[in-house]
C-alpha positions in Angstrom: -54.1 19.6 4.4 -52.6 16.2 3.7 -52.3 14.9 0.1 -53.3 11.3 1.1 -54.3 9.6 4.3 -54.2 5.8 4.3 -56.1 4.0 7.0 -54.7 0.7 8.1 -51.3 -0.4 8.9 -51.4 -4.0 7.5 -49.5 -4.9 4.5 -52.1 -3.6 2.0 -52.2 -0.2 3.6 -48.5 0.2 3.9 -47.8 -1.0 0.4 -50.4 1.5 -0.8 -48.6 4.4 1.1 -45.3 3.2 -0.4 -46.8 3.2 -3.9 -48.2 6.8 -3.5 -44.7 8.0 -2.4 -43.1 6.0 -5.2 -45.2 7.8 -7.8 -45.3 11.1 -6.1 -42.0 11.8 -4.2 -42.5 14.4 -1.6 -46.2 13.9 -1.2 -47.7 14.5 2.3 -48.8 11.0 3.2 -50.1 9.9 6.6 -50.8 6.2 7.6 -53.0 5.7 10.6 -53.2 2.4 12.4 -55.3 1.9 15.5 -53.0 -0.7 17.0 -49.7 0.1 18.7 -47.7 -1.7 16.0 -48.2 -2.4 12.3 -49.2 -5.8 11.0 -51.1 -6.8 14.2 -54.1 -8.5 12.6 -54.4 -10.5 9.3 -50.9 -9.7 8.1 -49.3 -10.8 11.3 -51.4 -14.0 11.8 -51.2 -15.9 8.6 -49.1 -18.8 7.3 -46.4 -16.7 5.7 -47.0 -18.3 2.4 -46.1 -16.6 -1.0 -49.0 -18.0 -3.0 -48.6 -18.7 -6.6 -52.2 -18.2 -7.7 -53.5 -21.8 -8.4 -57.0 -21.6 -6.9 -58.4 -18.4 -8.4 -60.9 -17.8 -11.1 -59.1 -17.0 -14.3 -59.4 -13.3 -15.0 -60.2 -12.4 -11.4 -58.2 -9.8 -9.5 -57.0 -12.6 -7.2 -55.6 -14.6 -10.1 -53.9 -11.6 -11.7 -52.6 -9.9 -8.6 -51.4 -13.1 -6.9 -49.1 -13.9 -9.7 -47.8 -10.4 -10.1 -47.6 -10.1 -6.2 -45.5 -13.2 -5.8 -42.9 -11.7 -8.1 -43.0 -8.3 -6.4 -42.8 -9.8 -2.9 -39.7 -11.8 -3.8 -38.2 -8.7 -5.4 -38.8 -6.5 -2.3 -37.6 -9.2 0.1 -34.4 -9.6 -1.9 -33.9 -5.7 -1.8 -34.6 -5.5 1.9 -32.8 -8.7 2.8 -35.9 -10.2 4.3 -35.8 -14.0 4.5 -37.9 -16.0 2.0 -37.7 -19.5 0.5 -39.0 -21.0 -2.6 -40.3 -24.3 -1.1 -42.8 -25.2 -3.7 -46.2 -26.8 -2.8 -47.8 -30.2 -3.2 -51.6 -30.2 -3.3 -52.5 -33.8 -2.3 -55.6 -35.8 -3.3 -56.5 -38.7 -0.9 -59.6 -40.1 -2.6 -61.1 -40.4 -6.2 -63.3 -37.3 -5.7 -60.3 -35.3 -4.8 -58.3 -36.7 -7.7 -61.0 -35.4 -10.1 -60.9 -32.0 -8.4 -57.2 -32.0 -8.7 -57.4 -32.4 -12.4 -59.7 -29.5 -12.6 -57.3 -27.5 -10.4 -54.4 -28.4 -12.7 -56.4 -26.9 -15.7 -57.1 -23.8 -13.7 -53.5 -23.3 -12.7 -52.3 -23.6 -16.3 -54.9 -21.2 -17.5 -53.6 -18.8 -14.9 -50.1 -19.2 -16.5 -48.5 -21.3 -13.7 -45.9 -24.0 -14.0 -47.4 -27.1 -12.3 -46.5 -30.8 -12.5 -48.9 -33.7 -11.8 -47.4 -36.2 -9.4 -48.5 -39.9 -9.0 -49.0 -41.4 -5.7 -45.7 -43.3 -6.0 -43.8 -40.3 -7.0 -45.4 -38.3 -4.0 -44.0 -40.9 -1.7 -40.6 -40.5 -3.1 -40.7 -36.7 -2.8 -42.2 -36.7 0.6 -41.8 -40.0 2.5 -44.1 -38.9 5.3 -47.0 -38.0 3.0 -49.6 -40.3 1.4 -52.1 -39.7 -1.3 -53.4 -41.1 -4.6 -52.0 -38.1 -6.6 -50.6 -34.7 -6.1 -49.9 -31.4 -8.0 -46.6 -29.8 -7.6 -46.8 -26.0 -7.7 -43.4 -24.7 -8.4 -43.9 -21.0 -7.6 -45.1 -21.2 -4.0 -42.8 -20.0 -1.2 -42.7 -18.6 2.3 -41.6 -15.4 3.9 -42.0 -13.1 7.0 -44.9 -10.7 6.2 -44.6 -8.7 9.6 -40.9 -8.1 8.6 -42.1 -6.9 5.2 -44.5 -4.5 7.0 -41.8 -3.1 9.2 -39.6 -2.5 6.1 -42.5 -0.8 4.3 -43.3 1.5 7.3 -39.6 2.4 7.4 -39.7 3.2 3.7 -42.7 5.3 4.0 -41.1 7.3 6.8 -37.8 7.5 4.9 -39.7 9.0 1.9 -41.2 11.8 4.1 -44.5 10.1 5.0 -45.7 9.4 8.6 -46.9 6.2 10.1 -49.1 7.1 13.2 -50.0 4.1 15.4 -52.5 3.8 18.3 -54.8 6.1 16.3 -58.3 5.1 15.3 -60.7 6.6 12.7 -64.1 7.4 14.3 -65.7 9.3 11.5 -65.3 10.2 7.7 -66.8 13.3 6.2 -66.3 13.9 2.6 -66.6 17.3 1.0 -66.2 18.5 -2.6 -62.5 19.3 -2.3 -61.3 17.2 0.7 -62.1 14.5 3.2 -62.0 15.1 7.0 -61.3 12.2 9.3 -61.9 12.3 13.0 -59.0 10.6 14.7 -59.0 9.2 18.2 -55.7 8.8 20.2 -55.3 8.3 23.9 -59.0 9.4 24.4 -58.6 12.6 22.5 -60.2 13.3 19.1 -58.8 15.5 16.4 -59.6 16.3 12.7 -57.3 15.4 9.9 -58.1 16.6 6.3 -56.8 15.2 3.1 -57.4 15.5 -0.6 -57.6 11.7 -0.9 -58.3 9.0 1.7 -57.6 5.3 1.1 -59.0 2.8 3.5 -57.4 -0.7 4.0 -59.4 -1.6 7.0 -59.3 -5.4 7.0 -61.4 -6.7 9.9 -63.1 -3.2 10.2 -63.7 -2.7 6.5 -67.4 -2.7 6.5 -67.7 -0.2 9.4 -65.2 2.2 7.7 -67.0 1.8 4.4 -70.2 2.7 6.1 -68.7 5.9 7.4 -68.3 6.9 3.7 -71.8 5.9 2.8 -70.6 2.9 0.9 -72.3 0.1 2.8 -76.0 0.2 2.7 -79.0 -1.1 0.8 -78.8 -4.0 -1.7 -75.0 -3.6 -2.0 -74.4 -3.9 1.7 -71.7 -6.3 2.9 -70.7 -7.5 6.3 -67.2 -8.6 7.5 -67.7 -12.0 9.1 -64.6 -13.2 11.1 -63.5 -16.8 10.6 -60.9 -17.9 13.2 -58.0 -19.9 11.6 -56.6 -22.0 14.4 -53.0 -23.3 14.1 -50.8 -25.8 15.8 -47.0 -26.1 15.6 -45.1 -29.3 15.4 -42.3 -30.0 17.9 -38.8 -29.3 16.8 -38.1 -33.0 16.4 -40.5 -32.9 13.4 -38.8 -30.1 11.6 -37.6 -32.5 8.9 -41.1 -34.0 8.3 -41.6 -32.2 4.9 -39.6 -30.4 2.3 -42.4 -28.7 0.3 -45.6 -27.2 1.7 -48.4 -29.8 1.9 -52.0 -28.8 1.1 -55.2 -30.8 0.8 -57.4 -30.4 -2.3 -59.8 -27.6 -1.3 -63.6 -27.7 -1.4 -64.5 -25.5 -4.5 -67.6 -24.2 -2.7 -65.7 -22.6 0.1 -63.0 -19.8 0.1 -60.7 -21.7 2.4 -57.7 -23.8 1.5 -58.0 -26.5 4.2 -55.6 -27.5 7.0 -52.0 -27.6 5.6 -48.5 -28.2 6.7 -46.2 -25.1 6.3 -42.5 -24.9 6.7 -41.9 -21.5 8.2 -38.9 -19.2 7.5 -37.7 -20.0 11.1 -37.5 -23.8 10.1 -40.5 -24.8 12.1 -43.7 -26.4 10.8 -47.2 -25.2 11.5 -50.4 -27.1 11.0 -53.5 -25.1 9.9 -55.7 -23.2 9.7 -59.2 -24.5 10.1 -62.1 -22.0 9.6 -64.3 -21.5 12.6 -66.9 -18.8 12.8 -65.5 -16.1 15.1 -67.5 -14.4 17.9 -65.0 -11.6 18.0 -63.2 -9.9 15.0 -60.0 -9.3 16.9 -60.2 -11.9 19.7 -57.5 -14.3 19.1 -57.9 -16.4 22.2 -60.2 -19.4 21.9 -63.7 -18.6 23.3 -63.3 -14.8 22.8 -66.6 -13.0 22.4 -67.2 -9.3 21.4 -70.9 -8.4 22.0 -70.8 -5.6 19.4 -69.3 -7.9 16.7 -71.7 -10.7 17.4 -74.8 -8.4 17.3 -73.6 -6.8 14.1 -73.5 -10.0 12.0 -76.3 -11.8 13.8 -78.5 -8.9 12.6 -77.3 -9.2 9.0 -79.5 -11.1 6.6 -76.6 -12.4 4.6 -75.2 -14.2 7.6 -78.3 -16.2 8.1 -78.3 -17.3 4.4 -74.6 -18.4 4.8 -75.6 -20.3 8.0 -78.4 -22.2 6.1 -76.1 -23.2 3.3 -73.0 -24.1 5.2 -74.3 -25.2 8.7 -73.0 -28.8 8.4 -69.5 -27.5 7.5 -69.7 -24.9 10.3 -70.7 -27.6 13.0 -67.9 -29.9 11.8 -65.3 -27.1 12.0 -66.6 -26.1 15.5 -66.4 -29.7 16.7 -62.8 -30.1 15.4 -61.8 -26.8 17.0 -62.5 -28.1 20.5 -61.2 -31.7 19.9 -57.6 -32.0 18.9 -58.3 -35.5 17.7 -60.8 -34.3 15.2 -58.5 -31.6 14.0 -55.7 -34.2 13.7 -57.9 -36.4 11.5 -57.9 -33.6 8.9 -54.1 -33.8 8.7 -53.7 -37.6 9.1 -55.6 -38.0 5.7 -52.3 -37.1 4.1 -49.8 -37.4 6.9 -50.9 -40.4 8.9 -48.0 -40.7 11.3 -48.8 -37.5 13.2 -50.3 -37.9 16.7 -52.2 -35.6 19.0 -49.0 -35.0 21.0 -47.4 -33.4 17.9 -50.0 -30.6 17.9 -48.5 -27.8 20.1 -50.1 -24.5 20.7 -49.8 -21.7 18.2 -51.5 -18.3 17.9 -54.6 -18.2 15.9 -55.5 -15.9 13.0 -58.7 -14.3 11.9 -59.9 -14.0 8.3 -62.0 -10.9 7.4 -64.5 -12.5 4.9 -67.0 -10.2 3.3 -70.5 -11.5 2.9 -73.1 -9.8 0.7 -76.7 -9.2 1.8 -77.9 -12.1 -0.3 -75.5 -14.5 1.5 -72.8 -14.7 -1.2 -69.4 -15.1 0.2 -67.1 -12.7 -1.8 -64.4 -14.7 -3.4 -62.5 -11.9 -5.2 -60.9 -8.8 -3.9 -63.6 -6.0 -3.6 -62.9 -2.3 -3.9 -65.4 0.5 -3.7 -65.0 4.2 -4.0 -66.5 7.6 -3.7 -65.2 10.8 -5.4 -62.4 11.2 -2.8 -62.1 7.9 -1.0 -61.2 4.3 -2.1 -62.1 1.4 0.2 -60.6 -2.1 0.0 -63.5 -3.9 1.3 -62.5 -7.6 0.9 -58.9 -8.5 0.9 -58.3 -12.0 2.7 -55.7 -14.4 1.5 -53.8 -14.0 -0.9 -53.8 -10.4 0.0 -50.4 -10.5 1.7 -48.9 -12.0 -1.5 -50.8 -9.6 -3.7 -50.2 -6.4 -1.6 -48.0 -4.6 -4.2 -50.3 -4.9 -7.3 -53.4 -4.3 -5.0 -51.7 -1.1 -4.0 -51.0 -0.2 -7.6 -54.7 -0.8 -8.5 -56.0 1.2 -5.5 -53.7 4.2 -6.3 -54.9 4.0 -9.9 -58.5 4.2 -8.7 -57.7 6.9 -6.2 -56.0 9.0 -8.9 -58.9 8.6 -11.3 -61.3 9.6 -8.5 -59.5 12.7 -7.8 
């Protein structure tokens, strides 16, 4: 019998296995990942940003873990010689309404203990000659890194500490007893049981289905993972000197998305995105991808219809801009007017796993549920990559208490 099985080979799952072995050297730890490689979904399809924690509700897990996680990420990258850069970020307001929201964001950032500096429109022009706005907020602690490289290093550390990372292995059932949990694992068409004293599930885009296997996703507390495609473009190499800091719009406080931004990547290139388009497939990254099972699952979920009634105008606008590069471009031209349609080159999309409750509430904070011998990370979208190390500590604390 294993001591711990961790389900999910994204950054949260791997950081959790690493934390277990850090606390209990020699523990028998298995990580199972259904894909052929680690970091194949949310971790490997994001902007690579080390977030500072500006946007999150003071006192929330996101606010706390993001700040702690940014420091831990830099420390780990330094130790493993993984490239990262402290670029800083400018949140740019382009109209009076956004200026007012920016003032509120400044207050929140300072409440969260962050060093931020208000920037006037003129100062913004001096800092970033290609960016325009009425005002901006400089967030000093924002950076960029290579999260798939972090995952590869974590997988190596887990194996080096005596754990096992088993890819191409899916979980098809979870049966919990008084002293252990038995997982049914599927690999190459064959099923086999694997027992452990504790199971920690970091399932990302499949979190709701895995939680349901443990009896944690039914009744009034039910949640559904709704996939939102985040579509990106990359600027041509001739535009690599366009910005110094990362450039973000002021987000809509009613939505859990940060808006289309310009990100300088660790390879020196600049990406544009993401938007937030309702996905018809949880793991279909090509435009137009449809998975009938995924679609049927959330079409039949009452919370999804409540979300649609509340946000249908935003949804239609996002869908329109997804199919028309000119519409997408307008989102960026609000703060970087010199970019043209020809500057938007293809880049792989990402998919955000957004938990929605039965009453239609979009879950804004990290959400963790547990049974006596399982802990499930049910909602861990951005900034989960930044926050992975403190999330792991929190989850292992809960798992230890559960046992």
